[in-house]
C-alpha positions as CSV (number, residue, x, y, z in Angstrom):
1,M,127.2,91.6,91.4
2,A,123.7,89.9,91.7
3,E,120.3,92.8,91.9
4,N,119.3,94.1,95.1
5,P,116.7,91.0,96.6
6,S,114.2,93.8,97.9
7,N,114.6,95.6,94.3
8,F,113.8,92.1,92.3
9,V,111.2,90.9,94.4
10,R,109.3,94.5,94.3
11,D,110.1,94.9,90.8
12,W,109.1,91.1,90.0
13,I,105.7,91.3,91.9
14,S,105.0,94.5,89.9
15,A,105.7,93.2,86.6
16,N,104.1,89.8,87.3
17,V,101.3,90.1,89.6
18,Q,97.9,91.8,88.7
19,T,95.5,93.1,91.2
20,D,92.6,90.8,90.6
21,P,91.2,88.7,93.7
22,D,88.8,86.9,91.6
23,Q,91.3,85.9,88.8
24,G,91.8,82.0,88.6
25,G,90.1,81.1,91.9
26,D,91.5,80.0,94.8
27,I,93.9,83.0,95.8
28,E,95.7,80.8,98.2
29,A,96.5,78.4,95.6
30,R,97.3,81.4,93.1
31,V,99.7,82.8,95.6
32,A,101.8,80.1,96.4
33,E,102.3,79.5,92.4
34,I,103.1,82.8,91.9
35,A,105.2,82.3,94.8
36,E,107.2,79.4,93.0
37,H,107.8,81.6,89.9
38,L,109.4,84.6,91.8
39,T,111.6,81.7,93.5
40,A,112.9,80.3,90.3
41,A,112.9,84.3,88.6
42,S,115.0,84.9,92.0
43,R,117.5,81.8,91.1
44,E,118.0,82.7,87.6
45,A,119.1,86.6,88.2
46,E,121.4,84.8,90.7
47,I,119.8,86.2,94.1
48,P,121.1,84.7,97.2
49,Q,118.4,82.1,97.9
50,D,119.1,82.5,102.0
51,D,118.3,86.2,101.5
52,P,115.6,87.5,104.1
53,E,113.4,88.8,101.2
54,L,112.6,85.7,100.1
55,A,111.6,84.2,103.2
56,P,108.6,82.3,102.3
57,D,106.4,83.8,104.4
58,L,107.1,87.1,103.7
59,L,107.0,86.6,99.8
60,R,103.3,85.2,100.3
61,D,102.2,88.1,102.1
62,L,103.9,90.2,99.1
63,I,102.1,88.4,96.8
64,H,98.6,88.3,98.5
65,A,98.5,92.1,99.4
66,A,99.2,92.5,95.4
67,I,96.7,90.5,94.1
68,Q,94.3,91.3,97.3
69,P,94.7,94.6,98.2
70,P,93.2,96.0,101.4
71,T,89.7,96.8,101.4
72,H,88.7,98.9,104.9
73,P,87.0,102.0,103.3
74,N,89.4,104.4,105.4
75,H,92.7,103.0,104.2
76,G,95.2,105.0,103.3
77,R,93.3,108.4,104.3
78,S,94.6,110.4,107.0
79,E,92.5,111.5,109.6
């Protein structure tokens, strides 16, 4: 049986995406390139490609967040 898609996506991003918005210039081009690699890796891992965890918009958002975390100074702080 194939790996859980949610776990696969989370683990793959953690292992393959660096938090560095300045690396490689255009962040959107970098996000698109990483999404292609992740999709190819998910095919190799036999993850069903119609799984909602592999929706292009969700992958783009997850990858973008991994590259460029929120910059708001109060992010994550409880009041």
